[in-house]
Residue frames as qw, qx, qy, qz and C-alpha x, y, z in Angstrom:
[[0.066, 0.358, -0.301, -0.881, 10.44, 12.95, 13.74],
 [0.650, 0.462, 0.429, -0.424, 7.38, 12.97, 11.56],
 [0.688, 0.273, 0.563, 0.367, 7.24, 11.72, 7.98],
 [0.337, 0.901, 0.206, 0.181, 6.68, 15.19, 6.50],
 [0.273, -0.894, 0.323, 0.150, 9.76, 16.47, 8.31],
 [0.659, -0.251, 0.623, 0.338, 11.91, 13.57, 7.07],
 [0.596, 0.470, 0.561, 0.331, 10.63, 13.85, 3.50],
 [0.280, 0.793, 0.278, 0.464, 10.33, 17.61, 3.05],
 [0.403, 0.044, -0.336, 0.850, 11.89, 19.32, 6.08],
 [0.280, -0.644, -0.323, -0.634, 8.51, 20.86, 6.99],
 [0.275, -0.139, -0.653, 0.692, 8.40, 22.42, 10.44],
 [0.353, -0.408, -0.188, -0.821, 4.99, 23.45, 11.74],
 [0.580, -0.343, 0.379, -0.635, 2.43, 22.68, 14.44],
 [0.955, 0.040, -0.162, -0.246, 1.90, 19.13, 13.22],
 [0.628, 0.362, -0.576, 0.378, 5.59, 18.36, 13.85],
 [0.164, -0.425, 0.534, -0.713, 5.23, 19.73, 17.40],
 [0.816, -0.168, 0.144, -0.534, 2.25, 17.45, 18.00],
 [0.895, 0.213, -0.390, 0.039, 4.16, 14.41, 16.67],
 [0.375, 0.418, -0.602, 0.567, 7.09, 15.25, 18.96],
 [0.478, -0.371, 0.382, -0.698, 4.75, 15.67, 21.93],
 [0.948, -0.033, -0.093, -0.303, 3.42, 12.17, 21.27],
 [0.736, 0.330, -0.505, 0.308, 7.00, 10.85, 21.17],
 [0.015, 0.452, -0.559, 0.694, 7.78, 12.52, 24.51],
 [0.731, -0.261, 0.222, -0.591, 4.66, 11.05, 26.13],
 [0.949, 0.127, -0.279, -0.066, 5.59, 7.59, 24.81],
 [0.523, 0.412, -0.561, 0.492, 9.12, 7.97, 26.17],
 [0.289, -0.425, 0.482, -0.710, 7.83, 9.02, 29.58],
 [0.869, -0.130, 0.087, -0.469, 5.43, 6.09, 29.69],
 [0.976, 0.152, -0.149, 0.042, 7.82, 3.39, 28.41],
 [0.481, -0.754, 0.363, 0.260, 11.21, 4.86, 29.39],
 [0.609, 0.008, 0.591, 0.529, 12.36, 4.11, 25.83],
 [0.089, 0.298, -0.323, -0.894, 12.45, 6.09, 22.62],
 [0.671, 0.387, 0.321, -0.545, 9.18, 6.05, 20.69],
 [0.759, 0.578, -0.250, -0.162, 10.92, 5.15, 17.44],
 [0.744, -0.497, 0.440, 0.072, 13.16, 2.16, 18.13],
 [0.855, 0.469, 0.060, 0.214, 15.00, 1.93, 14.83],
 [0.551, -0.630, 0.231, 0.497, 18.76, 2.37, 14.75],
 [0.499, 0.104, 0.533, 0.675, 19.51, 2.39, 11.03],
 [0.103, 0.484, 0.054, -0.867, 18.92, 5.89, 9.63],
 [0.244, 0.120, -0.656, -0.704, 17.97, 4.69, 6.15],
 [0.207, -0.327, -0.922, -0.029, 15.49, 2.24, 7.63],
 [0.008, -0.527, -0.502, 0.685, 13.89, 5.03, 9.70],
 [0.201, 0.372, -0.250, -0.871, 13.44, 7.18, 6.61],
 [0.270, -0.046, -0.842, -0.464, 11.92, 4.29, 4.65],
 [0.173, -0.410, -0.866, 0.227, 9.55, 3.32, 7.47],
 [0.032, 0.540, 0.357, -0.761, 8.36, 6.89, 8.08],
 [0.233, 0.447, -0.278, -0.818, 8.07, 8.11, 4.50],
 [0.346, 0.137, -0.778, -0.505, 7.27, 5.05, 2.39],
 [0.322, -0.255, -0.911, 0.042, 5.46, 2.72, 4.79],
 [0.338, -0.571, -0.056, -0.746, 3.94, 5.52, 6.93],
 [0.663, -0.271, -0.657, 0.235, 4.79, 3.56, 10.06],
 [0.279, -0.752, 0.136, -0.582, 4.07, 5.16, 13.40],
 [0.023, -0.358, 0.808, -0.468, 5.20, 4.30, 16.93],
 [0.494, -0.281, -0.812, -0.132, 3.45, 1.32, 18.50],
 [0.411, -0.487, 0.212, -0.741, 0.95, 2.34, 21.16],
 [0.105, 0.134, -0.940, 0.295, 1.02, -0.06, 24.09],
 [0.473, -0.403, -0.696, -0.360, -2.05, -2.04, 25.04],
 [0.489, -0.446, -0.628, 0.409, -1.69, -1.41, 28.78],
 [0.066, 0.054, -0.086, 0.993, -2.32, 2.33, 28.46],
 [0.274, 0.503, 0.586, -0.573, -5.60, 3.91, 29.48],
 [0.456, 0.606, 0.603, 0.246, -8.02, 4.50, 26.61],
 [0.063, 0.981, 0.087, -0.161, -7.65, 8.29, 26.89],
 [0.361, -0.659, 0.506, 0.424, -3.89, 7.93, 26.54],
 [0.542, 0.139, 0.734, 0.384, -4.25, 5.68, 23.50],
 [0.333, 0.827, 0.442, 0.097, -6.61, 8.14, 21.81],
 [0.135, -0.932, 0.154, 0.299, -4.25, 11.02, 22.59],
 [0.418, -0.448, 0.647, 0.454, -1.27, 9.19, 21.09],
 [0.526, 0.412, 0.688, 0.282, -3.22, 8.01, 18.04],
 [0.224, 0.944, 0.242, -0.021, -4.10, 11.64, 17.32],
 [0.272, -0.810, 0.375, 0.358, -0.44, 12.65, 17.80],
 [0.399, -0.298, 0.768, 0.403, 0.70, 10.01, 15.33],
 [0.663, 0.643, 0.327, -0.201, -1.74, 10.55, 12.44],
 [0.646, -0.004, 0.427, 0.633, 0.35, 10.17, 9.28],
 [0.231, 0.707, 0.372, 0.555, -1.46, 13.05, 7.58],
 [0.310, -0.037, -0.332, 0.890, -0.14, 16.30, 9.13],
 [0.299, -0.325, -0.191, -0.877, -3.47, 18.07, 8.52],
 [0.707, -0.432, -0.521, -0.204, -5.23, 15.49, 10.67],
 [0.619, -0.205, -0.473, 0.593, -2.71, 16.15, 13.42],
 [0.212, -0.165, -0.207, 0.941, -3.06, 19.91, 13.55],
 [0.185, -0.067, -0.225, -0.954, -5.62, 21.91, 11.58],
 [0.566, -0.286, -0.546, -0.548, -8.69, 19.70, 11.70],
 [0.652, -0.350, -0.641, 0.202, -8.18, 18.61, 15.30],
 [0.107, 0.432, -0.275, 0.852, -7.87, 22.03, 16.96],
 [0.627, -0.504, -0.038, -0.593, -10.96, 21.51, 19.10],
 [0.923, -0.214, -0.301, 0.106, -9.47, 18.27, 20.47],
 [0.613, 0.181, -0.325, 0.697, -6.08, 19.83, 21.22],
 [0.124, -0.575, 0.103, -0.802, -7.63, 22.90, 22.84],
 [0.781, -0.533, -0.217, -0.245, -8.98, 20.68, 25.63],
 [0.847, -0.178, -0.224, 0.449, -5.38, 20.19, 26.79],
 [0.291, 0.559, -0.123, 0.766, -4.32, 23.86, 26.83],
 [0.405, -0.456, -0.558, 0.562, -3.83, 25.47, 30.21]]
């Protein structure tokens, strides 16, 4: 879940992009993208520290760039301003 969802309950395209990044991470690593178990700690890390999932070094550069764009902490960077990047992945 993205920081804006945790803090404000906002549901929009940027949340979908964050979740897509989490799914890709889970498919690649076979583990959850966010590995925290304590709910209060998750909220603190996402909202206050602006922590994002760790992108593994052994991924291809294109995969790293894709995930970095999925995990921008600013929701506007994830959706609105990056439309041209995301449109390259539409079928």
